[in-house]
Phi, psi and omega in degrees: 000133182236141175216171181237152175216161181244137176278127180273183185296341179261007178084011182268153171231154175256124177285125182305145184308317182302317180288322177299320180293319180300318182267003182054048177269124180238169179306129179092350179293130176276143176232159175257139178247134183225133174265123185219116178051048177076014181237152170261122180254128178257124183234140172281126181300146178269131177285162179299323179295318178296319180299312181297317180299318181289332183272346180304133178094351180284329178259121183281150178298138181086003179294148179290353179289132181289155177296139181276143176276118183304323180292322178293318177299319179298317179299315179296316182300316184290339178288339183276000000 
């Protein structure tokens, strides 16, 4: 999906309403900006709960990977 925006004299852009609605971006929502292959990518940050939900099932039962300590995971998450 492609849309256009204009950079104003203060370097700001307005994210078009259609895109804000798709990502549920509201006033005060923080976003992450990433420069990737000559593009600026705007991302809605993933909450720790969303991350855990998306990762469920990636490690199979009986895997040699040790169980993760939730407090240690929280500490790592908050450093980012």
